[in-house]
C-alpha positions, 0 to 999 in steps of 0.5 A: 500499501502506498505511504501518504506521503507519495499520495500527496506527492502524486495528487500535488502533480497531478494537480498542476498537470493538470491546471496547466492543461485545462488552462492551455485548453480554456485558452485555445476555446476562447472562454473569457476569464471567469470562464476560465477561473471555474475551468481552473478550480474544477481542475484542481477539484478533480486531482487536489483531494488526492493530496488532502483528504480520505480515500473517500472523500477525496474519492467524492470531491474529484467524482464531483469536480469532473461531473461538473466540468463536463456538464459545464464547460464539455472538459476532463483533463488526463489528470483528472481522468487519472485522479478518479482511477487511483480514487476509486482503487484507493477505496477500494484497496482500503483497510475497510472492506464495510458494506458503505464502502463497496456501494460509494465505490460503485456509486461513483463509478455510476455516473461516467457509466451512465454518461458514457452509454448515453447521447449526454457526451461533450462536444470535446472529441478528447473529453468525450473519448475521456467519458467513454473509458471512464464509464469502463474503466471505473468500474475496473478501478475498483474492483480490482483494488476490491480484489487486491485488498481479498487477496492481502487479507487472504495471505495474512490469514492464511499465514495466521492459520499457518501460525495456529496449526505450527503452534497447535502441533508443537503444543500437542507435541509438547503435551505428547512428550510430557504423558510419555514422561509421566508414563515412563518415571510412574510406571517402567522407572518404579518397576525396574527400580523394583527389580533393583531392589529386589535382586539386591534383597535376593543376594543378601536375604537367601543364604548360602547363595553361590559365588556366581549365583551371588554374583548374577544377583550383583549385576540385574542390580546393576543392569536395573540402575543403569537402566534409572539413569538412561530413563531419567536422561530420556525424561529430560529430553522430552520434559523442557521443565526436567531442570538438566543441563545440557552437560548433565547429559550424555552424548548418544552410544555410537560402535565405539561403545559397542566394545563395553557393549560386548565386554558388560554381556560377556561379564554379564552371562560368563559365556564366550562373546566376542566382537570381529571386525571386517574391512577398513574402518569407514565415517559412518551417520551418528544416527547409523551408529545409534541404530547399530548400537541398538541393534546389537544391543537388543540382539544380545539381550534376545541371546541371554534371554533365550539362549542363555549360554550360547556363545556369541558373535558380534560381526562388524563388516565396513564396505565402501558405503554399507554397514553389514552387522550380524549378531550370532550364537550357538543356541537351539535357537527360537523354539516353536511356540515364540513368533517370528516376531516379537516387540525386540525385532521389530523395534530393530526392522523400525530402528533400521527403516530410519536410516534406509536400512534393513534387518533379518531374522531367523536361524542361522546356518548350522545352528543358533540364531541369527541377526542381521542389519544392513545399514548405510553409512550416510542417511540420505536427506528428505527430498 
């Protein structure tokens, strides 16, 4: 929208041009001094209000002066023609959309339409042409202003709706994270803490417990307490109001922590657990490393659960653009009564899919159970 200063400058410029034009035509037409003065005043009235008055008042003054000039002296300047179109356009494009403004715009365009359609046309051929053009373009100028205003309001409404939608999505996501955090804290964390307490109580309460059994119970308690620590970190991420400093949050695990994971599994189960590397290491996306770590973690947990006492091999094979991961145990394999895909297997597949990889599970050749994953070195950005 044009600034008031720009409108004032435009109105004054049109007034000077229109005044010069009508005086020249009055002199050429042989008008007297009084008629020339009246023509000059009407020329100013048909242009200068554009700089001095509000859109509605300017349009009324310009329309009245133009009609009087045509009716009394059969004159209409090019500057007056332009000022009339601009005034009607300003009414339409204004920030208001009241019924009064719409009726005013169409009402001010009507006299020129009537003059163009009837025989009441000025004798000057130039003024006659301008009258016909005003009758044609006056409604167009007003409707063009309305269309521009409607488009601007539609864009503002669309932007406002987008802001509201984004805000609602953000609040919904925050609420869902808070709900998940409450569930983890009130239910899961409680049960894990009970596991730690009961494992410690069993180790101390059972008389004559073998050293190996006491070590297993102690390992169960340690694992449960570590799980509680990890859960507290997760709660700090889920809840903005948890009050956890950034320095207290540990980075997500990757392949560097797989060695610790295998050592822990070996110490906890007391069974042979090997970590095998093949190929030259390549740079991996941090998300891929996290997925690989979680798959190894879940596969080792399943081996301890379903094949206690079995030896486990964890193999990481690097290729040019891929990481091949294999976790195999020499246990009996899944019993026939167990469905092929539990929550753990489904979770591994979903994690691999998030980075564009895949997971295959099933009986291994020669016995045992195999978890095999193929992960890309880099995660492709969505288009």
